[in-house]
C-alpha positions in Angstrom: 98.7 86.6 73.9 99.2 89.3 76.5 101.6 92.0 76.0 104.7 92.4 76.9 103.9 95.1 79.5 101.1 93.2 81.1 103.8 90.1 81.5 106.9 92.5 82.8 104.1 94.1 85.3 102.7 90.7 86.7 106.4 89.5 87.2 107.2 93.0 89.3 104.1 92.1 91.1 104.7 88.8 91.9 108.1 89.9 93.6 106.4 93.1 95.7 103.2 91.1 96.7 102.2 87.7 99.0 101.0 86.4 96.0 99.6 86.9 92.4 97.2 84.4 91.1 95.5 84.3 88.0 92.1 83.1 87.4 90.7 82.1 84.4 88.4 80.0 82.2 91.3 78.6 80.2 93.6 75.5 81.1 96.5 76.5 83.5 99.0 74.9 81.3 97.9 77.3 78.6 97.8 80.1 81.1 101.9 78.7 82.0 102.7 79.3 78.4 101.1 82.7 77.8 102.4 84.1 81.2 106.0 82.3 81.9 106.2 84.0 85.3 107.8 82.1 88.4 105.6 82.4 91.8 102.5 82.8 90.3 99.6 80.4 91.4 97.5 79.8 88.1 93.4 78.7 88.6 92.0 77.7 85.5 88.7 76.3 84.1 86.7 79.0 86.5 88.2 77.4 89.7 88.0 73.5 88.6 91.8 73.1 87.8 95.1 74.7 89.8 98.7 74.6 88.7 101.3 75.4 91.6 104.3 73.6 89.5 102.3 71.0 87.7 98.2 71.1 86.8 95.3 69.2 88.5 91.8 68.9 88.4 90.1 69.4 91.9 88.5 66.0 93.1 84.8 67.2 92.5 85.5 67.6 88.7 87.5 64.4 87.8 84.2 62.4 87.7 83.2 64.1 84.6 85.8 63.0 82.3 83.5 61.0 80.2 80.7 63.3 80.2 83.1 66.2 78.8 84.4 63.9 76.1 81.1 62.8 74.9 79.7 66.2 74.9 82.4 67.1 72.5 82.0 64.5 70.3 78.1 65.8 70.2 78.9 69.1 69.6 81.0 68.3 67.0 78.5 66.6 64.9 76.2 70.1 65.3 75.8 72.1 62.0 75.9 75.2 64.1 79.1 74.3 65.7 80.8 74.2 62.2 79.6 77.2 60.9 82.4 79.9 60.0 83.5 81.7 62.8 82.5 79.3 65.5 85.1 77.4 67.0 85.1 74.6 69.8 87.7 74.7 72.4 88.4 71.4 74.0 89.8 72.0 77.9 90.6 69.8 80.4 87.8 70.6 82.8 85.0 72.0 80.0 84.2 72.9 76.5 83.7 76.3 75.4 82.1 77.1 71.9 83.3 80.4 70.5 81.3 82.6 68.6 83.1 85.7 68.6 84.5 85.3 64.8 80.8 84.4 63.1 79.5 87.0 60.7 76.3 87.5 63.0 77.5 86.9 66.5 73.9 87.4 68.2 72.4 85.0 65.6 75.3 82.3 66.1 74.5 82.8 70.2 70.8 82.1 69.8 71.1 79.1 67.2 73.9 77.6 69.4 72.1 77.8 72.8 69.3 74.9 72.4 71.7 72.6 70.9 74.2 73.0 73.6 71.5 73.1 76.1 70.3 69.6 75.4 73.8 68.1 75.1 74.6 69.7 78.7 70.9 68.4 80.1 71.8 65.0 78.5 75.3 64.6 80.2 74.2 66.2 83.1 76.6 69.2 82.3 76.0 73.2 83.0 75.7 75.6 80.1 77.3 79.0 81.1 77.3 82.3 79.0 80.4 84.2 78.7 81.8 86.8 76.5 81.1 85.7 73.0 81.0 82.4 74.4 79.3 79.2 75.4 80.6 77.0 78.2 80.1 73.3 79.3 81.2 72.8 82.9 81.0 69.7 85.5 78.2 70.7 87.7 80.4 71.7 90.5 79.0 74.7 92.8 82.8 76.7 91.9 83.3 80.0 90.2 85.8 82.5 90.3 84.2 84.5 93.2 84.6 81.2 95.3 88.1 80.9 94.1 88.7 84.2 95.5 87.0 83.8 98.6 89.4 80.3 99.2 92.4 82.2 98.3 91.7 85.3 100.7 91.2 82.7 103.5 94.2 80.9 102.9 96.5 83.9 102.7 94.9 86.2 104.8 96.1 89.5 102.8 95.7 93.0 104.3 94.3 93.8 100.9 93.4 92.2 97.7 93.8 93.9 94.2 91.6 91.9 91.5 91.4 92.7 87.9 88.9 91.5 85.5 87.1 92.1 82.2 84.8 89.4 81.2 81.1 88.4 82.6 82.5 85.5 84.5 83.8 87.8 86.7 81.1 89.2 88.3 81.1 86.7 90.9 84.4 87.4 91.9 83.7 91.5 92.6 80.7 90.0 94.1 83.0 88.2 96.4 85.0 91.1 97.3 82.3 92.7 99.4 81.6 89.8 101.4 85.5 89.4 102.2 86.0 93.1 103.0 82.9 93.9 104.5 82.4 96.9 102.4 81.5 97.7 98.8 84.5 97.3 96.6 86.1 100.6 94.9 85.6 100.0 91.0 87.9 102.0 88.6 89.4 101.5 85.2 93.1 100.5 84.1 94.6 100.3 80.7 98.3 98.7 80.6 98.5 101.0 77.6 98.9 104.1 79.4 101.4 102.6 82.1 104.7 104.1 82.1 107.7 102.1 80.8 110.5 104.3 82.5 108.7 104.6 86.1 107.7 101.8 88.4 104.1 102.5 88.5 100.9 102.0 86.6 98.8 105.0 85.7 95.2 104.8 86.3 93.0 105.1 83.3 91.9 109.1 82.5 90.2 110.4 79.7 93.2 112.3 78.7 94.7 108.9 77.9 92.6 109.1 74.7 91.9 105.3 74.9 89.1 103.1 76.3 90.2 101.1 79.5 91.2 97.4 79.0 90.2 96.1 82.3 87.8 96.8 85.0 89.2 96.4 88.6 89.0 96.8 92.6 91.5 97.5 94.7 92.6 98.5 98.2 96.3 100.3 99.1 98.6 98.4 100.7 102.2 97.3 100.4 104.1 93.8 100.8 100.9 92.1 102.4 98.6 92.5 99.4 97.6 89.8 97.2 96.6 90.1 93.7 94.5 88.7 91.3 94.2 88.7 87.8 92.5 87.7 84.7 93.8 86.3 81.7 
């Protein structure tokens, strides 16, 4: 679950910026439960689902509900998916097989890949690698970078703040360059180093004594900024 400091920060930003959007691989219902903040747009399942009041799948993903159901049943029968520390997460627009807690995560990752690839191929789904997770998704050409481009086109902000900490956010960081026409400025931010008494956040420095929690890119602006973050 996000810390109270993160929820408080996003809530404050939602009242200060043009728009705050949370782009995630999770279901939007789960995002809304974890981040009970008004006026935040949730984009889940890597862009395949949106929630602005209520959750809905994008039209292109809807025909794959049956394939996802069959894939979930097939994964449930895999011996590799029943090992200790491996967890299967059924989502509205995809399937995630987590192996973070396996005794040997590298071995679990390697053993799961061929079995999941066969299932994905049979059901005409795509297999994606994440951070300590394999994901099966509909073959729809959308990712977090495409979501960021779509939001930027719709909102036309003067600046964009983007925060992400997973492999699947690489597309979004790449999209920032095409949106702005220049290379993003990478930095690092640790919410544990944020001041609890001042209306500001502190950018991570070695003096904090803790590793950064997020990688982020941003451009300075005021009311017309748009923010996108991970969950």
